[in-house]
N, C-alpha and C positions, 0 to 999 in steps of 0.2 A: 531492406524489408518493405520497400514501397509496395503498396497494393495489398498488404496483409490486413486481414480484418482486425478490428479492435476487440471483437468478442464473438464467441460462438456458444450459445446456451446449450447446444447439443453435442459439444466436443467430447469425444471418447478416445483421444489419442493415447492416453496412458491406461493400459489394461488394469494395472493395480488400482489406480484411483477410480476408474469407472466401476470396477467390481465392488470396491469399498463403498462407493456412493449408493450402489444398488442395495447393499446390505443395510446401510443407514436408512435409506428411504423405506425399506420394508419394516424396520423397527420404529421409525418415526415418520409416519406418512404425512404429517403436517409440516415437516421440515422442507426447506427449499431443496437441499440435497442434490444440487446440480452445480455446474460452474457458476461462480458469483461475478456479476458484472461490476465494472468500476462505477464510481459515484462522483458526480461533480461536473462542472463545465467541460465540454469536449476539447477546448483549447485553453488550458489553464496556464497560469504563470508559475504555479507551484504544483508539482506532481509528487504525491506521497506514495511510496512503494513499500508495502508490507510483505510478509512472507507468504501466507496462505490463509484461507478461511479457517476459523475455529469451529470445533464440533457444535457447540451450543451457542455460538455467536453468529458469524456471517453464514455459516452452513445452515443454520436454522432460519435466519431472518431474510437472507438473500441480499443483504447490503454489507459492504466491507466494514469491519470493526463495529458491528452493531449486535448488541446482546451479550457482551462479555466485558471484563474489566479493562482490557486494553483499549477498547472503544470508549469507555467512560473517560479515561484520561485523555485520549486523543481528541475527542469532540469537545470536552471541557476546555482544553487548551486552544483549539481552533476558535471557539467562541470568545475566549478571553482576549485573543489577538485580532478580533474583528474579521475572522475568516469564515464565519457561519452566522446564521440568523438565530440559532438557539444552541444551548450547551449540551443537549442530549440527542442521541439517535436511538429511537425506540423500535422502529420497523421501517421497511422500505417504502411504505406509503404515508409516512408522517410528513409534516410540512417542512422538515429540515432542508435548508439550502446552503450549499457551500459557495463561498465568494472567492473567485480567482484561483481556487485550488481544486484538485481532484485526487481521489484516493483509489489506488489499485493494489494488486498483489502480484508478486513474482510468479505464483502458482494460483490458478483460479479455482482449483478444486481442493476440498478437504483431504489432506493426507493422513494415513494412519499415524497415531501418536504425534500428530503435528509435525512430521518430519518427511518432507518430500525428498526423493532421491535425485541424483544429478540428472538422470535422463528425463525426469518429470519437469525439472526446471528448464531444461533445454527444449522440451516439447512445447512449453508454454511461452518460450522466449519471443516468438514472432508477434504474439499478442502484445507483449510489453513493448517491443520495438515499434509497433504501430501507435501505441499510446505516446511514446517518446517523440515520434515524428509529428504527432498532432499538437504538441505543445507550442505555446507562443514563443517566438524568438527571444533569446536572452533570459529564459526562465530558469527555475531551480528544480532539481530532482532531490527529494529528501528520502534517503534509503534507511528504513528501519531494520537494522540488523545486517549481519554479514552476508546472509544468503541473498537478501534483496539487493545489497550493494553489488555482489558478484553478478547477479542477473542483469542489473543495469549496465555494468561494464560489458558483458557479453553482447547485449542487445546493441550497444554502441560500437562494437568491434574493438574494444580495448581489453587489455590484460590486467590481472589483479595487481601486478607490479607497477602499473602505470598510475594507480590511485589506491593506496593501501587503506583498508577500513580502520576506523577508530572513531569513537564517540566525539563529535564536534569537529571532525576533519572536514576541510573544505577543499574541493578540487575544481579548478577552472578547466572546463572542457574546451576543446579546440573550436567548437562552433559558437562560443560565447556564452554557453550555459554553465551552470554550476552544479556539481554533485556534492551534497552535504550529507554527512553520516550522523546517525543517532543509534544508540542501543534501542532495541525494540521495547515498546511500552507495555510489555507483558506483565502479568501479575507476578511471575517469578522474579523478574528483574526489579520491580518496584518493592516487593517484599524483602528482597535481599539487599536493597538500597544500592544496587549497582546503578540504577537509574532512579533519581528522585523526581517528583513533579517539577521542582524548580529547575533541575538540569534539563528536563524535557522542554520546559517552556523557553529556556534560554536558546536552545538550538532551534526551536521552531521560530522564535522571534528573529534569529539571525537569518534563517532561510527566507522568511518574509521580507526582510530588509534587502537581501541579495536579489530577490525576485522583483524588487521595486514595486511592491504592492502598497497602495495608499494606506496610511495608518489612520484608523478611526479611533482606536482605543488600545490600551495594553502597551 
């Protein structure tokens, strides 16, 4: 996927998603309601891959994991581990900076009911591939959920059987990088206790360690 762009704000490859975003923009003219760009250094040691923008989160604010509960847990954890300069992400123009890490999504556009179909994941996969190619050598990819995990494997030319998904699973990739798995930090997963803040912090800390990011605190 060499030469693929990292991002296209005007992408309309997926008719269902493009049509849905048009509807959302008509109802919420102040929302971003377009493909959501990644956030963080362009050559990170840790790349965090989520599923897709949330309706009133990233789709509203234009920054991944910003404006909803999943983002609250993610950014609080990043700050606690010394990977950001503040614990909250309010909007895309606030002074938040990520340190050594970058946040992206397997699908850049809001899907209906937060459920992209397989063709939409595939259509967006070369953007993810470009993000992976831009990473620092020996870095870590943290996949939040099974869809993100599968999208990463596809972008790397690997099969699901090569690296099964499971919370806390670690997979050494042939290029010296690691793929680490976590359940998605969604409100549903935390409310049902499938994922606790402590569980999430442990897997995030492990990803930071594998990425050999300097420890400042946490």
